[in-house]
Structure formats: structure tokens, C-alpha cells
C-alpha positions in Angstrom: -1.1 6.0 -8.4 -0.1 9.4 -9.8 -0.3 7.9 -13.3 -1.9 4.7 -14.6 0.6 2.1 -15.5 0.5 0.6 -18.9 -1.0 -2.9 -19.1 -1.1 -5.5 -21.8 -3.8 -5.1 -24.4 -7.2 -6.8 -24.2 -6.9 -10.5 -23.6 -9.0 -12.7 -25.9 -10.7 -15.6 -24.2 -10.3 -18.9 -26.2 -13.6 -20.0 -27.6 -14.2 -23.7 -27.3 -14.3 -25.6 -30.6 -17.9 -26.1 -31.7 -19.4 -29.5 -31.5 -19.7 -31.1 -35.0 -23.2 -30.7 -36.4 -25.6 -33.5 -35.5 -26.8 -35.6 -38.5 -30.1 -34.8 -40.2 -33.0 -37.3 -39.7 -32.4 -38.6 -43.3 -28.8 -39.3 -42.5 -29.7 -40.9 -39.2 -32.4 -43.2 -40.7 -31.8 -43.9 -44.4 -34.9 -45.0 -46.4 -35.6 -48.7 -47.1 -34.6 -50.2 -50.5 -36.9 -49.6 -53.4 -39.8 -52.1 -53.6 -39.8 -54.3 -56.8 -43.4 -55.3 -58.0 -44.0 -58.8 -59.4 -44.0 -59.2 -63.2 -47.6 -60.3 -63.3 -50.0 -57.4 -63.9 -52.5 -59.1 -61.7 -51.4 -59.6 -58.2 -52.7 -62.7 -56.4 -55.1 -62.2 -53.5 -53.4 -63.4 -50.3 -55.1 -63.4 -46.9 -52.9 -61.7 -44.3 -51.5 -64.0 -41.6 -52.5 -62.8 -38.0 -48.9 -63.3 -36.9 -47.5 -61.3 -39.8 -50.0 -58.5 -39.1 -48.9 -58.4 -35.5 -45.3 -58.2 -36.4 -46.0 -55.4 -38.8 -47.8 -53.4 -36.1 -45.0 -54.0 -33.6 -42.4 -53.1 -36.1 -44.2 -49.9 -37.0 -44.5 -48.9 -33.4 -40.8 -49.7 -32.8 -39.9 -47.6 -35.9 -42.0 -44.6 -34.7 -40.5 -44.9 -31.2 -36.9 -44.9 -32.5 -37.7 -41.9 -34.7 -39.1 -40.0 -31.8 -36.1 -40.9 -29.7 -33.7 -39.8 -32.4 -35.5 -36.5 -32.9 -35.5 -35.8 -29.1 -31.8 -36.5 -28.9 -31.2 -34.2 -31.8 -33.2 -31.3 -30.4 -31.7 -31.6 -27.0 -28.2 -32.3 -28.0 -26.8 -29.0 -26.8 -28.4 -29.1 -23.4 -27.1 -32.7 -22.9 -23.6 -31.6 -23.4 -24.0 -28.7 -21.1 -25.5 -30.9 -18.4 -22.6 -33.3 -18.6 -20.1 -30.5 -18.1 -22.0 -28.8 -15.4 -21.9 -31.9 -13.2 -18.1 -32.1 -13.3 -16.4 -30.8 -10.1 -13.3 -28.7 -10.4 -10.9 -27.5 -7.8 -9.3 -24.0 -7.9 -6.0 -23.4 -6.1 -6.0 -20.1 -4.2 -2.7 -18.7 -2.9 -3.7 -16.7 0.1 -1.8 -14.3 2.3 -2.3 -12.9 5.8 -5.7 -14.4 6.4 -5.7 -17.8 8.1 -7.8 -20.6 6.7 -10.2 -20.3 9.7 -11.0 -16.7 8.7 -11.5 -17.5 5.0 -13.5 -20.6 5.6 -16.9 -19.0 6.0 -16.4 -17.1 2.7 -15.3 -20.1 0.8 -18.1 -22.3 2.3 -20.7 -19.8 1.2 -19.3 -19.8 -2.4 -19.2 -23.6 -2.6 -22.7 -23.8 -1.3 -23.9 -21.6 -4.1 -21.6 -23.3 -6.7 -21.4 -27.0 -5.7 -19.3 -28.0 -8.7 -16.4 -25.6 -7.8 -14.2 -26.3 -4.9 -11.6 -23.9 -3.5 -8.3 -25.1 -2.1 -7.0 -22.2 0.0 -3.3 -22.4 0.6 -1.9 -19.8 3.0 1.5 -18.6 2.0 4.4 -17.2 3.9 5.2 -13.6 3.3 8.9 -14.4 3.0 10.0 -14.1 -0.7 6.3 -14.1 -1.6 6.6 -11.8 -4.5 9.4 -13.8 -6.2 7.7 -17.2 -5.4 4.4 -16.0 -6.8 5.9 -14.6 -10.0 7.6 -17.9 -10.6 4.4 -19.8 -9.9 2.3 -17.6 -12.2 4.7 -18.2 -15.0 4.6 -22.0 -14.6 2.2 -24.3 -16.4 1.2 -25.7 -13.0 0.2 -22.2 -11.8 -2.3 -21.5 -9.0 -5.6 -20.3 -10.3 -6.0 -17.4 -7.9 -3.3 -15.3 -6.1 -3.3 -12.5 -3.7 -1.1 -9.6 -4.8 -0.3 -6.0 -3.7 -1.7 -3.3 -5.9 1.8 -1.8 -6.4 3.0 -5.1 -8.0 0.9 -4.8 -11.2 3.7 -3.2 -13.3 5.6 -6.4 -12.6 2.9 -9.0 -12.7 0.1 -7.7 -15.0 1.3 -9.7 -18.0 0.9 -12.9 -15.9 -2.7 -12.2 -15.0 -6.0 -13.1 -16.8 -8.2 -10.0 -16.9 -11.9 -10.3 -16.0 -13.9 -11.9 -18.8 -17.0 -10.2 -20.1 -19.4 -12.2 -18.0 -17.8 -11.4 -14.6 -16.5 -8.2 -13.0 -16.8 -5.1 -15.2 -14.9 -1.8 -15.0 -18.3 -0.1 -14.3 -18.8 -2.4 -11.3 -15.4 -1.5 -9.9 -16.0 2.2 -10.4 -19.5 2.0 -8.8 -19.0 -0.4 -5.9 -15.4 0.4 -4.8 -13.4 3.4 -3.7 -11.9 5.6 -6.4 -8.4 4.5 -5.8 -9.3 0.9 -6.8 -10.4 1.8 -10.3 -7.3 4.0 -10.7 -5.0 1.1 -9.9 -6.8 -2.1 -11.0 -8.6 -1.0 -14.2 -7.0 -0.1 -17.5 -9.5 0.9 -20.1 -12.2 -1.7 -19.8 -9.9 -4.4 -18.5 -10.2 -5.4 -14.8 -7.1 -7.1 -13.3 -8.4 -8.1 -9.9 -10.7 -7.3 -7.0 -9.8 -6.3 -3.4 -11.6 -7.7 -0.4 -10.2 -5.2 2.1 -8.5 -1.8 2.1 -5.7 -0.4 4.2 -4.5 3.1 5.0 -3.2 5.3 7.8 -4.8 6.7 10.9 -3.5 8.6 14.0 -3.4 6.5 17.1 -3.9 8.6 20.2 -3.2 7.7 23.9 -6.5 9.0 25.3 -5.3 9.1 28.9 -2.3 11.3 28.0 -4.5 13.8 26.2 -6.9 13.9 29.1 -4.1 14.6 31.5 -3.1 17.7 29.6 -6.8 18.6 28.8 -6.1 18.6 25.1 -8.5 18.3 22.3 -7.8 15.7 19.6 -5.6 17.1 16.8 -6.9 17.7 13.3 -4.1 19.6 11.5 -0.4 19.1 11.4 0.0 22.3 13.5 -2.2 20.7 16.2 0.0 17.6 16.1 3.2 19.5 16.6 1.7 21.6 19.5 0.2 18.7 21.3 3.3 16.6 20.9 5.4 19.4 22.6 3.0 19.7 25.5 2.8 15.9 26.1 6.4 15.0 25.9 8.4 14.5 29.0 12.2 14.8 29.4 14.6 13.5 32.1 16.0 16.7 33.7 19.3 15.1 34.4 20.0 13.4 31.0 17.8 15.5 28.7 16.5 12.2 27.2 12.9 11.7 26.3 11.0 9.6 28.8 7.7 10.1 27.0 7.7 11.1 23.4 5.0 13.3 21.8 4.7 11.6 18.4 6.7 9.0 16.5 7.9 10.9 13.5 11.2 12.2 12.1 13.4 9.4 11.0 13.6 6.1 9.1 15.0 3.8 11.7 12.3 3.3 14.3 9.1 4.8 12.8 7.0 2.0 11.5 5.4 2.6 8.1 7.6 5.7 7.6 7.6 5.3 3.7 3.8 5.5 3.7 3.8 8.4 6.1 6.4 10.4 4.1 4.7 9.6 0.8 1.4 10.8 2.3 2.9 14.1 3.5 4.5 14.7 0.0 1.1 14.1 -1.7 -0.6 16.4 0.8 2.0 19.1 -0.2 1.1 18.7 -3.8 4.3 16.8 -4.9 4.0 14.7 -8.0 5.7 11.5 -7.0 6.4 10.4 -10.5 8.7 13.5 -10.7 9.4 14.5 -7.1 11.1 17.9 -7.4 10.5 21.5 -6.4 10.6 23.4 -3.1 7.7 21.4 -1.7 9.9 18.3 -1.5 12.5 19.9 0.7 9.9 21.7 2.8 8.1 18.4 3.5 11.2 16.4 4.3 12.4 19.2 6.6 9.0 19.3 8.3 9.2 15.5 8.9 12.7 15.5 10.2 12.0 18.5 12.5 10.0 16.3 14.8 13.4 15.1 16.0 15.8 17.8 15.0 13.8 20.9 16.0 10.8 19.9 18.1 12.5 17.0 19.9 9.3 15.0 20.3 10.9 11.7 19.2 14.4 10.2 18.9 16.1 7.1 17.7 16.8 5.7 21.2 13.1 4.7 21.6 11.7 1.3 20.6 9.9 0.9 17.2 6.9 3.3 17.2 4.1 0.8 17.5 5.8 -1.0 20.4 6.6 2.4 22.0 2.9 3.4 21.8 1.7 0.1 23.3 4.1 0.6 26.2 3.1 4.2 26.8 6.4 5.6 25.6 4.8 7.9 23.0 1.4 9.7 22.9 0.7 9.4 19.1 1.7 7.2 16.2 0.5 7.0 12.6 -0.1 3.5 11.5 -2.2 1.0 9.5 -5.3 -0.6 11.0 -3.7 -4.0 11.4 -1.4 -2.5 14.0 -4.3 -2.3 16.4 -4.1 -6.1 16.9 -0.4 -5.7 17.9 -1.1 -2.9 20.3 -4.0 -4.8 22.0 -1.8 -7.9 22.3 1.1 -6.0 23.9 -1.0 -3.9 26.3 -4.7 -5.0 26.6 -5.4 -2.3 29.3 -4.1 0.7 27.3 -6.6 3.5 26.7 -6.4 4.6 23.1 -8.3 5.5 20.0 -7.8 6.1 16.3 -8.7 9.4 14.5 -8.1 10.6 10.9 -4.5 11.6 9.9 -3.7 15.3 10.2 -4.2 17.5 7.1 -2.7 20.8 5.9 -4.9 23.9 6.4 -6.7 25.3 3.5 -5.9 22.4 1.3 -7.7 19.4 -0.2 -8.0 16.4 2.0 -5.5 13.8 1.0 -5.3 10.3 2.6 -3.3 7.2 2.0 -4.3 3.8 0.7 -2.4 0.5 0.4 -4.2 -2.8 -0.3 -4.0 -6.4 -1.6 -6.2 -7.9 -4.2 -7.1 -11.2 -5.7 -6.1 -11.9 -9.3 -6.4 -14.9 -11.8 -3.4 -16.5 -13.4 -3.1 -16.4 -17.1 -2.0 -20.0 -16.9 -5.1 -21.1 -14.9 -6.8 -24.1 -16.4 -10.1 -22.7 -15.2 -10.1 -18.9 -15.7 -13.9 -18.6 -16.1 -14.5 -20.4 -12.8 -11.7 -18.5 -11.1 -13.3 -15.2 -12.1 -16.7 -16.5 -10.9 -15.1 -16.9 -7.5 -13.6 -13.4 -7.7 -16.9 -12.0 -8.7 -18.3 -13.5 -5.5 -15.4 -12.1 -3.4 -16.2 -8.6 -4.9 -19.8 -8.8 -3.6 -21.0 -6.9 -0.5 -22.2 -10.3 0.8 -18.8 -12.0 0.7 -17.0 -9.0 2.1 -19.4 -8.7 5.1 -18.9 -12.4 5.8 -15.1 -11.9 5.8 -15.4 -8.8 8.0 -17.5 -10.7 10.5 -15.2 -13.7 10.5 -12.1 -11.5 10.9 -13.8 -9.6 13.7 -14.4 -12.8 15.6 -10.8 -13.8 15.0 -9.0 -10.7 16.1 -11.5 -7.9 16.9 -9.9 -5.4 14.5 -10.4 -6.5 10.9 -9.3 -4.5 7.9 -12.0 -2.3 6.3 -14.1 -3.9 3.5 -13.3 -2.7 0.0 -16.9 -2.8 -1.2 -18.5 0.5 -0.2 -21.8 -1.2 0.5 -20.4 -2.6 3.7 -18.9 0.8 4.9 -21.8 1.8 7.2 -21.9 -1.5 9.1 -18.1 -1.7 9.4 -17.9 1.8 10.9 -19.6 0.5 14.0 -16.0 -0.7 14.9 -14.7 2.6 16.2 -11.0 1.7 15.6 -11.7 0.9 11.9 -14.0 3.8 11.2 -11.4 6.5 10.5 -9.8 4.2 7.8 -13.2 3.7 6.1 -14.0 7.5 6.0 -10.5 8.2 4.6 -10.9 6.0 1.5 -12.8 8.4 -0.7 -9.9 10.8 -0.6 -7.1 8.2 -0.6 -4.2 8.1 -3.0 -1.3 5.7 -3.3 2.1 5.2 -4.9 4.8 2.5 -5.4 6.4 3.5 -2.1 4.0 1.6 0.0 5.8 -0.1 2.8 5.5 -3.6 4.4 4.7 -5.2 1.0 7.6 -7.7 1.3 8.9 -6.8 -2.1 12.1 -8.3 -3.5 15.0 -6.1 -2.6 15.5 -5.3 -6.3 11.8 -4.8 -7.1 10.0 -1.5 -7.8 8.9 -0.6 -4.3 12.1 -1.5 -2.6 14.2 0.6 -5.0 12.0 3.7 -4.7 11.9 3.5 -0.9 15.7 3.3 -0.8 16.0 6.6 -2.8 13.4 8.1 -0.5 15.2 6.9 2.6 18.5 8.4 1.4 16.8 11.8 0.8 15.2 11.8 4.3 18.5 10.9 5.9 20.4 13.6 4.0 17.9 16.3 5.1 18.0 15.0 8.6 21.8 15.1 8.8 21.9 18.5 7.0 24.0 17.2 4.2 24.0 18.6 0.6 20.2 18.7 0.2 20.4 20.0 -3.4 22.3 16.9 -4.5 20.2 14.6 -2.3 16.9 15.9 -3.8 18.3 15.8 -7.4 19.3 12.2 -6.7 15.8 11.5 -5.4 14.1 12.9 -8.5 16.5 11.3 -11.0 16.4 8.0 -9.2 12.6 7.8 -9.2 12.4 8.7 -12.9 15.0 6.1 -13.7 13.3 3.3 -11.8 9.8 4.2 -12.9 10.9 4.4 -16.6 12.3 0.9 -16.4 8.7 -0.3 -15.7 7.2 1.9 -18.4 5.5 4.2 -15.8 7.2 7.4 -17.0 9.1 8.4 -20.1 12.7 7.4 -20.0 15.1 10.3 -19.2 16.8 11.8 -22.2 20.6 11.9 -22.1 22.1 15.4 -22.0 24.4 15.7 -25.0 28.0 16.5 -24.2 29.3 19.8 -25.6 
């Protein structure tokens, strides 16, 4: 995010009550009563009975045995308690999203193999109303132990999460093993609020056959994209309508993932999304809408962009990696590839990230064990297992979040551009397709952004539209404590 959201202060882990101290040997075995000598000063000589002697020997041995047993129990008391608790099996409830149980099973099986006293109950959730349902579940006393959340939801749900305890995932581990954007969004100070298993971003999908027909090189800059789109597009000479579009950009109606794309373009232009104002905002929105209004390489009569690409109605689209599965399902014989998103010339490389992560409920009855599972999920081993399982399931898995798996994952040519983009990726609360509540943070910001894009596209009062965009963003963000609240202008 452009700025780090405020999170609750450090959470203290409740320390179990100490076991009462075990008795000392004197308390456990009190001494025998004092022996009273006979009154006579000369004790009679009595020959010991063989039976009595035997009983004394047996009694002495029994006493020594009991004493040794008592001492051994005393000295091993702590380990006995630990052993009893370590044999107790517990079950963690895991609210999953997107990944079917068949894909998660190899990961869970490996964890349970290494931790036989912890079982994972994976419960795949519907994306419908998921944010609201999960918030309600986290606040209940019968809360799931582990939940999958979107990184942009933390301002709403951080107070309902149990940060990583000292013996699990550290801030240093996140910074070292994951991409920079993860530490910027999931770590506050030394507190870690979750771990991602996969990352997501944007790449440019290219119809290879169309580019070969025109003998075009693959585009790298935005200027290349515009020029190639103009050369590839085809227009019906009678109606003037597009029969083949160049690239699916320019509006908010049939461009899939348009909030992510426009947000990326604004970030590439140097716009601060926590306060989106300045000439760069207007220039970027005009550039985006010009793909329809000026360059005529896309229009709102075409199908949604991913469907249009799969059906060879458009040569290029910008989309997340999971769209590759949809494209392959619609048109298995299509010749296509993914390449990095275009960049501005003579500027720093800026890419886009959007991702889900696993967190632990503050109302979990087993937070230590839940974080033990998350620590496993954060490992390169677990993420490689998931990547392989997802590859088997659908051919195009999402990139692993742990950088140690990057090299192996890049052997999948479709996923490779997403992996290489993560070191320079940024994000914001305008990530699309997160299934937010209509009144939640993302949804409200995206609505302001949509109104601004439409106003520029329709050549309305752009000054008013952009002022509304800026003030709307600040108002919403301030309600979540992400920026300072706007100060009221005093009336004269």
C-alpha cells in the first residue's frame, strides 16, 4: 500500500497458570514417631526372631523403593505433564477460499504427517458475501481457527486476528523469504498478521498468431502497445465496427480487472493513491480512455475482455494469472502467451500485486497450533507442494509467495511473467475481484475511481470529477485510519 495501515498494538499471549509446586520429600514422607526407651537402664537381651528379621528387611526394601519412586516422580513431574498434553489430538478449523480440498489435501497431509497430534479441517467457502460472513465468524466465540483473507481487508479485520507468536513466523522471516510487498502489507513493526501461499498480479496476454501475421515484435512500452493495437485491429468497412480489437482497454464496462489496471497505470505515473491529485491523474485517465475514444482499438459492444480474447476478438488483454484457466477452457487450441505488463519509458518499473493470505482468529482456542500450521504453510516446502498440486489440477497455478520456489515455478511459461514482476510490485485498496461488501473499503474506492474514469471518457467536467475522486478517497481512507481526516474549511 502507499502507506502502512495502523494495526492494534502488540498482542500478549496468555501464559498458562503454573502448576502448583510439588511437595518436598519431607512433606511427602513424614518421619516416624519418636521412639520411647524403656524405663530400665539395662535393656534385656532378646534374640531376634527370623520372621521378624525377614519382615524388617522386606519393609526396609519397600520403604527404599517407595522413596526412589517418589523422587523420580518429583524430578520428572514437568515432563510427565508435557507428555500428557502432547498426546492430545486437536482439530483446527480452516476457512479456505478458491482452492478445492483436492488441491489442499497434499499440503495438509504433509503437515499432519509431521504433526500427528494436530488435524486440519479444511472447509471451502463460497465467495458470495465471504467478507461479511468471515467477519461475523471471527467475532464469534465459535470462530474458525484459520481464515483466508485478502490483503486489502486488514484495515477492517486486523483487530480480529491473532498476530504471530514469538516462536512462529517473524517479521524478519517475512522480509527475507517473501516479496517486498508482503512485508509492507502484512507486517506492522514486529507483528506479523498472516502469511500468503500464493501471489497474484497482472500480465499482458498476447495472441501469438495475430502478432506473427503482422510480423510484429512483442510490446514492451505503452507506446508499443498503442502502435501494435492500431496495426492489428480490423474494422468492418460497411459499419465501421470493430471485428477484431487491438487491446481491451478504455472503459469500465467490459474490461475485466479494470480497477487493477487503472490503479497500476496511476502508480506508474507517480500518482499517490492516498491523495490522487495533480495533472498526472487526468493525463493517465485520458490515456486509458483514449484506447476507445481516440485510438478506437476497443469498444463497449464487444464481450468481456477475457472472453473476447479467448474467442479471438481481441489481440491483447491485461489480466491476472488465474484467467489463463478460463482462456484455455474456452478455446484449448488458441495460440497465446503472457509477457510483462507495459511500462513507461525512462521510469522506474512498477508492477501490480494482489493476494490472499492465511490468518489466525483472535478467538481461536488453539492459536499456538494454528500458527504452527501457518509457519508450515509459509515454508518453501509447503508452497512447492501446493504449486505442484495446483498444476496437476488446472495446469496454471498461481505463483508461490515464497521466493525460494520462484526458479522452479518459472518453468511454467504462462506464470513466469507474474513471478518476475513481484519484486517491483505495488498494491492498493482498489484491487478488484475481492468480493468485498458493497459498503466496504475496496468497493467504495473503486466506485469513486469508476465515476472519474467515466467522467473523463464522456468529456464531462473533469475538474469537478477529479476533485471528487481525491476528496472521496481521502474521506473513505480516513474512516479506516489510513490517512488523516480532512479538515473542514471554515466559513467566512
